[in-house]
C-alpha positions as CSV (number, residue, x, y, z in Angstrom):
1,X,5.5,15.5,27.7
2,X,3.6,14.1,30.5
3,X,2.1,10.5,30.3
4,X,-1.5,10.6,30.0
5,X,-3.7,9.4,32.7
6,X,-4.6,5.6,32.7
7,X,-8.0,4.9,31.3
8,X,-10.9,4.5,34.0
9,X,-13.1,1.4,34.0
10,X,-16.0,3.7,32.9
11,X,-14.2,5.2,29.9
12,X,-13.1,1.8,28.7
13,X,-16.6,0.5,28.9
14,X,-17.7,2.6,25.9
15,X,-15.6,0.3,23.8
16,X,-17.2,-2.9,24.7
17,X,-19.0,-4.8,21.7
18,X,-22.7,-4.3,21.6
19,X,-23.1,-8.1,21.7
20,X,-20.0,-10.5,22.3
21,X,-19.7,-13.1,19.5
22,X,-18.7,-16.8,20.0
23,X,-15.7,-18.5,18.6
24,X,-18.1,-20.4,16.4
25,X,-20.0,-17.4,15.2
26,X,-16.9,-15.4,14.1
27,X,-15.7,-18.8,12.2
28,X,-19.0,-18.9,10.5
29,X,-18.8,-15.1,9.6
30,X,-15.2,-15.7,8.2
31,X,-16.7,-18.5,6.1
32,X,-19.6,-16.5,4.9
33,X,-17.0,-14.0,3.3
34,X,-15.0,-16.7,1.4
35,X,-16.7,-16.3,-2.0
36,X,-16.6,-12.5,-2.1
37,X,-13.0,-12.8,-1.0
38,X,-12.3,-15.2,-3.7
39,X,-14.2,-13.1,-6.4
40,X,-12.4,-10.0,-5.4
41,X,-8.8,-11.6,-5.2
42,X,-7.6,-10.6,-8.9
43,X,-8.7,-7.0,-8.2
44,X,-7.0,-7.1,-4.9
45,X,-3.8,-8.1,-6.6
46,X,-4.3,-5.1,-9.3
47,X,-4.8,-2.6,-6.4
48,X,-1.7,-3.9,-4.6
49,X,-3.7,-3.6,-1.5
50,X,-6.9,-4.6,0.1
51,X,-10.0,-3.1,-1.3
52,X,-11.7,-1.0,0.9
53,X,-15.0,-3.0,0.6
54,X,-13.0,-5.9,1.9
55,X,-12.0,-4.0,5.1
56,X,-15.7,-2.9,5.5
57,X,-16.6,-6.5,5.1
58,X,-14.2,-7.5,8.1
59,X,-15.1,-4.8,10.2
60,X,-19.0,-5.3,9.6
61,X,-18.5,-9.0,10.4
62,X,-17.0,-8.1,13.6
63,X,-13.6,-10.0,12.9
64,X,-11.4,-6.9,13.4
65,X,-12.3,-7.0,17.0
66,X,-11.3,-10.7,17.6
67,X,-7.6,-9.9,19.0
68,X,-8.8,-6.7,21.0
69,X,-8.8,-6.8,24.9
70,X,-12.1,-7.6,26.0
71,X,-12.3,-4.0,27.7
72,X,-11.6,-2.5,24.4
73,X,-14.3,-4.1,22.2
74,X,-13.2,-7.7,22.2
75,X,-14.9,-10.8,22.7
76,X,-13.0,-12.3,25.6
77,X,-11.1,-14.8,23.1
78,X,-7.6,-15.6,22.8
79,X,-5.4,-15.9,19.7
80,X,-6.3,-19.5,18.8
81,X,-9.7,-17.9,17.5
82,X,-7.6,-15.4,15.4
83,X,-5.9,-18.3,13.9
84,X,-9.1,-20.0,13.2
85,X,-10.4,-17.1,11.3
86,X,-7.2,-16.0,9.6
87,X,-6.4,-19.2,7.8
88,X,-9.9,-19.6,6.6
89,X,-9.6,-16.2,5.1
90,X,-6.3,-17.0,3.5
91,X,-7.8,-20.0,1.5
92,X,-10.0,-17.5,-0.7
93,X,-7.3,-14.8,-0.9
94,X,-3.9,-15.2,0.5
95,X,-3.3,-11.4,0.6
96,X,-6.4,-10.8,2.6
97,X,-5.5,-13.5,5.2
98,X,-2.1,-12.0,5.4
99,X,-3.4,-8.6,6.0
100,X,-6.0,-9.9,8.7
101,X,-3.7,-12.0,11.0
102,X,-0.8,-9.3,10.9
103,X,-3.0,-6.3,11.7
104,X,-4.9,-8.6,14.4
105,X,-1.6,-9.4,16.0
106,X,-0.9,-5.6,16.5
107,X,-4.2,-5.3,18.4
108,X,-3.4,-8.2,20.5
109,X,0.2,-6.8,21.1
110,X,-1.2,-3.4,22.1
111,X,-2.8,-5.0,24.9
112,X,0.7,-5.0,26.4
113,X,1.5,-1.3,25.8
114,X,1.4,1.1,28.7
115,X,-2.3,1.8,29.6
116,X,-2.3,5.4,28.2
117,X,-1.5,4.2,25.0
118,X,-3.9,1.4,25.0
119,X,-6.7,4.1,25.5
120,X,-5.5,6.1,22.8
121,X,-5.0,3.2,20.3
122,X,-8.4,1.5,21.0
123,X,-10.5,4.9,20.7
124,X,-12.2,3.1,18.0
125,X,-12.4,-0.7,18.9
126,X,-12.4,-1.4,14.9
127,X,-8.9,0.0,14.9
128,X,-6.3,-1.2,12.3
129,X,-2.4,-0.7,12.9
130,X,0.5,-1.8,10.2
131,X,4.0,-2.2,11.5
132,X,7.7,-2.3,10.3
133,X,9.6,-4.0,13.1
134,X,13.1,-3.7,11.8
135,X,15.0,-0.6,13.3
136,X,16.1,1.1,10.2
137,X,15.1,4.5,10.9
138,X,17.0,7.2,12.7
139,X,15.8,7.1,16.6
140,X,17.2,10.0,18.8
141,X,16.5,9.7,22.7
142,X,15.1,13.1,23.8
143,X,13.5,14.4,27.1
144,X,10.0,12.4,27.3
145,X,10.6,10.1,24.3
146,X,12.3,10.1,20.9
147,X,12.5,12.0,17.9
148,X,12.5,9.6,14.8
149,X,12.7,9.9,11.2
150,X,13.8,7.5,8.4
151,X,12.4,4.9,6.1
152,X,10.8,1.6,7.3
153,X,10.1,-1.1,4.6
154,X,7.3,-3.9,4.3
155,X,4.6,-2.4,6.5
156,X,1.6,-4.4,5.5
157,X,-1.9,-3.0,5.5
158,X,-0.4,0.4,5.8
159,X,-3.0,1.9,3.6
160,X,-6.0,1.3,5.9
161,X,-4.2,1.8,9.1
162,X,-4.5,4.4,11.5
163,X,-1.6,3.9,13.6
164,X,1.9,2.4,12.6
165,X,4.3,0.5,14.8
166,X,8.0,1.4,13.9
167,X,10.8,-0.5,15.1
168,X,13.6,1.2,16.9
169,X,16.5,0.3,19.2
170,X,18.9,1.8,21.8
171,X,21.3,0.7,24.4
172,X,18.9,1.0,27.3
173,X,15.9,-0.8,26.1
174,X,17.3,-2.7,23.2
175,X,14.7,-3.4,20.2
176,X,11.4,-1.8,20.8
177,X,8.5,-0.6,18.7
178,X,7.1,2.9,18.7
179,X,3.4,3.8,18.2
180,X,3.0,6.5,15.4
181,X,-0.3,7.9,14.1
182,X,-0.6,7.2,10.4
183,X,-1.1,11.0,9.8
184,X,2.3,11.5,10.5
185,X,4.0,9.1,8.1
186,X,4.3,9.1,4.2
187,X,3.5,5.9,2.4
188,X,6.0,5.1,-0.4
189,X,4.3,3.2,-3.2
190,X,7.0,0.7,-3.6
191,X,5.1,-2.8,-3.2
192,X,5.5,-4.3,-6.6
193,X,6.0,-7.9,-5.6
194,X,5.6,-11.5,-7.3
195,X,3.3,-12.7,-4.7
196,X,1.1,-11.5,-1.9
197,X,0.7,-8.4,-4.1
198,X,-2.6,-7.3,-2.3
199,X,-1.1,-7.0,1.1
200,X,0.1,-3.2,0.3
201,X,3.4,-4.0,2.3
202,X,4.8,-0.5,1.5
203,X,7.5,1.5,3.1
204,X,6.8,4.3,5.3
205,X,9.0,7.4,5.4
206,X,9.2,10.3,8.0
207,X,11.3,13.2,6.4
208,X,11.0,15.7,9.1
209,X,11.7,14.2,12.6
210,X,8.6,13.6,14.6
211,X,8.3,13.2,18.6
212,X,7.1,9.8,19.9
213,X,6.2,10.2,23.7
214,X,7.6,7.4,26.1
215,X,4.1,6.0,26.8
216,X,3.8,5.0,23.0
217,X,6.8,2.3,23.3
218,X,6.2,-1.3,23.3
219,X,8.5,-4.0,24.5
220,X,9.9,-6.4,22.1
221,X,11.4,-8.7,24.8
222,X,10.7,-12.3,24.6
223,X,9.7,-12.2,28.1
224,X,6.2,-13.0,28.8
225,X,3.6,-10.4,29.9
226,X,2.3,-11.7,33.1
227,X,0.9,-8.4,34.3
228,X,-1.3,-8.1,31.3
229,X,-2.3,-11.6,31.4
230,X,-4.0,-11.1,34.7
231,X,-5.4,-7.8,33.6
232,X,-6.7,-9.0,30.3
233,X,-7.5,-12.6,31.2
234,X,-5.7,-13.8,28.5
235,X,-3.3,-17.1,28.4
236,X,-1.5,-15.6,25.4
237,X,0.1,-12.9,27.5
238,X,1.9,-15.5,29.5
239,X,3.7,-16.7,26.4
240,X,7.2,-15.2,25.0
241,X,6.1,-12.5,22.9
242,X,7.8,-13.6,19.8
243,X,6.2,-16.9,19.9
244,X,3.0,-15.4,19.2
245,X,4.1,-12.7,16.9
246,X,5.6,-14.9,14.3
247,X,2.6,-17.3,14.3
248,X,0.6,-14.9,12.7
249,X,3.0,-14.9,9.7
250,X,2.3,-18.8,9.5
251,X,-1.2,-18.6,9.8
252,X,-2.3,-17.3,6.2
253,X,0.5,-19.6,4.6
254,X,-1.3,-22.8,6.0
255,X,-4.4,-21.1,4.9
256,X,-3.2,-20.9,1.3
257,X,-2.2,-24.5,1.3
258,X,-5.9,-25.5,2.0
259,X,-7.3,-23.3,-0.7
260,X,-5.0,-24.8,-3.1
261,X,-6.1,-28.4,-2.1
262,X,-9.9,-27.1,-2.7
263,X,-9.1,-25.5,-5.9
264,X,-7.1,-28.3,-7.3
265,X,-10.0,-30.7,-6.5
266,X,-12.5,-28.4,-8.3
267,X,-10.2,-27.8,-11.2
268,X,-9.4,-31.6,-11.7
269,X,-13.0,-32.8,-11.4
270,X,-13.7,-30.7,-14.7
271,X,-10.5,-30.9,-16.4
272,X,-9.6,-32.9,-19.5
273,X,-6.1,-34.0,-20.2
274,X,-5.3,-36.2,-23.4
275,X,-8.9,-37.0,-24.1
276,X,-9.7,-38.2,-20.8
277,X,-10.9,-36.6,-17.5
278,X,-7.7,-35.6,-15.0
279,X,-9.6,-36.7,-12.2
280,X,-9.3,-40.4,-13.6
281,X,-5.3,-40.0,-13.8
282,X,-3.4,-41.9,-11.1
283,X,-1.1,-39.0,-11.0
284,X,-3.9,-36.7,-9.8
285,X,-4.9,-39.0,-7.0
286,X,-1.3,-39.4,-5.6
287,X,-0.6,-35.8,-5.7
288,X,-3.8,-34.6,-4.2
289,X,-3.3,-37.3,-1.5
290,X,0.1,-36.2,-0.3
291,X,-0.8,-32.5,-0.7
292,X,-3.8,-32.6,1.2
293,X,-2.0,-34.6,3.9
294,X,0.7,-32.0,4.0
295,X,-1.7,-29.3,4.4
296,X,-4.1,-30.9,7.1
297,X,-0.6,-31.7,9.0
298,X,0.4,-27.9,8.9
299,X,-2.9,-26.8,10.3
300,X,-3.0,-29.5,12.8
301,X,0.7,-28.5,14.0
302,X,0.0,-24.8,14.2
303,X,-3.6,-25.4,16.0
304,X,-1.9,-27.6,18.5
305,X,1.1,-25.5,19.2
306,X,-1.1,-22.6,20.1
307,X,-3.4,-24.3,22.3
308,X,-0.5,-25.5,24.2
309,X,0.9,-22.3,24.2
310,X,-2.4,-20.4,25.6
311,X,-3.1,-23.3,28.0
312,X,0.7,-23.0,29.4
313,X,0.6,-19.2,29.4
314,X,-2.8,-19.2,31.5
315,X,-1.1,-21.6,34.0
316,X,2.0,-19.3,34.2
317,X,4.5,-22.1,33.1
318,X,7.8,-21.1,32.2
319,X,8.9,-21.3,28.5
320,X,12.3,-23.0,28.0
321,X,14.7,-21.9,25.4
322,X,13.9,-25.3,23.6
323,X,10.3,-24.4,23.7
324,X,10.7,-21.2,22.0
325,X,13.1,-22.8,19.4
326,X,10.4,-25.6,18.8
327,X,7.8,-22.9,18.1
328,X,10.2,-21.2,15.5
329,X,10.9,-24.5,14.1
330,X,7.3,-25.5,13.6
331,X,6.1,-21.9,12.0
332,X,8.7,-22.6,9.5
333,X,7.9,-26.4,9.0
334,X,4.2,-25.7,8.4
335,X,5.5,-23.3,6.0
336,X,7.4,-25.6,4.4
337,X,4.7,-28.3,4.2
338,X,2.3,-25.7,2.6
339,X,4.9,-24.7,0.1
340,X,5.5,-28.2,-0.8
341,X,1.8,-29.1,-1.1
342,X,0.9,-26.0,-3.5
343,X,3.9,-26.8,-5.6
344,X,3.0,-30.3,-6.2
345,X,-0.6,-29.4,-7.3
346,X,0.5,-26.4,-9.4
347,X,2.9,-28.6,-11.2
348,X,0.0,-30.9,-12.0
349,X,-2.8,-28.6,-13.0
350,X,-1.6,-28.2,-16.7
351,X,-1.2,-25.0,-18.7
352,X,-4.1,-23.3,-17.6
353,X,-2.5,-22.9,-14.2
354,X,0.0,-20.4,-15.8
355,X,-2.6,-17.9,-16.7
356,X,-3.1,-15.0,-14.1
357,X,-7.0,-15.4,-13.8
358,X,-6.2,-19.0,-12.6
359,X,-6.7,-19.3,-8.6
360,X,-4.1,-21.8,-8.5
361,X,-1.4,-19.6,-10.3
362,X,-2.1,-16.6,-7.6
363,X,-1.8,-19.4,-4.9
364,X,1.5,-20.6,-6.2
365,X,2.7,-17.0,-6.1
366,X,1.3,-16.1,-2.7
367,X,2.6,-19.4,-0.7
368,X,6.2,-18.9,-2.1
369,X,6.1,-15.2,-1.3
370,X,4.9,-16.1,2.3
371,X,8.0,-18.4,2.5
372,X,10.3,-15.6,2.1
373,X,9.4,-13.9,5.5
374,X,12.5,-14.1,7.8
375,X,10.5,-15.8,10.5
376,X,9.3,-18.6,8.1
377,X,12.5,-19.4,6.3
378,X,13.4,-23.2,7.2
379,X,17.3,-23.0,7.1
380,X,17.4,-20.3,9.6
381,X,14.9,-21.6,11.9
382,X,16.2,-25.2,11.5
383,X,19.5,-24.1,12.6
384,X,18.3,-22.2,15.6
385,X,16.6,-25.1,16.8
386,X,19.4,-27.6,16.0
387,X,21.8,-25.2,18.1
388,X,19.5,-24.7,21.0
389,X,18.6,-28.7,20.9
390,X,22.6,-29.5,21.1
391,X,23.5,-26.9,23.7
392,X,25.1,-24.5,21.5
393,X,24.6,-20.7,21.8
394,X,22.1,-19.7,19.1
395,X,22.7,-16.6,16.6
396,X,21.7,-13.4,18.3
397,X,20.3,-12.6,14.5
398,X,17.7,-15.3,14.7
399,X,16.9,-15.2,18.4
């Protein structure tokens, strides 16, 4: 199959946003959604996916375009704005925050695809894609592309996706992603999880092999994408790919930590314990102080790393192996801080925190579920950092 002609400037112009929104406006719109997202959170868990009306709210607020390249309806902003929006959404509903940052990083990542694929993908600027990065399917190289079949697990947000990014690997390219129309895969309803229940992270299946043209392949190399940095005028495209992709998983986790501090504060102000206000108990003071410090530190670390990455990427700086290992370490560390913050508050919240309708119970489930994502596991990433720091070859499985 021949590669499609690249988009012209005139064709791309039809995707431009009617009015570009500023970073502050987008953050404000995210904050306006928090009450309704919190109200919908129990139903989101029951559905085991994001409600349709929540997706409409994100689209109507202009938040689905934050990571788009500017020529495809974006606002000329970079991934640090995605972070500021994403962690705020996760305060109210961890599943919604996870869905948002994971699907948004795909829109960012599509800015590195062959231009023919970008034009096809961004035919609607409010596009959503899910992914399953692990190369678990069968990928056969054929003339002009691949024929693929099999099963790919953990595709967050696939119920709302127009496209799916599926992992593949071969001897020539190594690991890569293939862009497949959602209509060509079957969703397997197998997401029955203890936490982040509403992310809809179901498996996708292709029983009869489908053809994926070569222009729909995305690089998974850790090299920066200097060409696209200059083309899209985005510093983040000068950053090693996986350093950006993994931050999107840490973002909702730190947001859940912030949400738990706020929820515990409100809960404790009105709670009675042994005939006295829980807010008067010294134990509550110590726990909320330490958890708030951990949660604030998590946001600060992740924000600082992103600003550093975008600034250095824009300058064209080289990123050393130790830089990359430090970012991976920090993604896992802010997760560890957030889990500790939430667990400490949950343990002090009394018997009512055990009940499903209690937001703190949901946050406790969600933050611990997020910590099980491979990119956020402390032991693996701490080992990676330690090996690189000490000059020992890192394990390929984590690098």
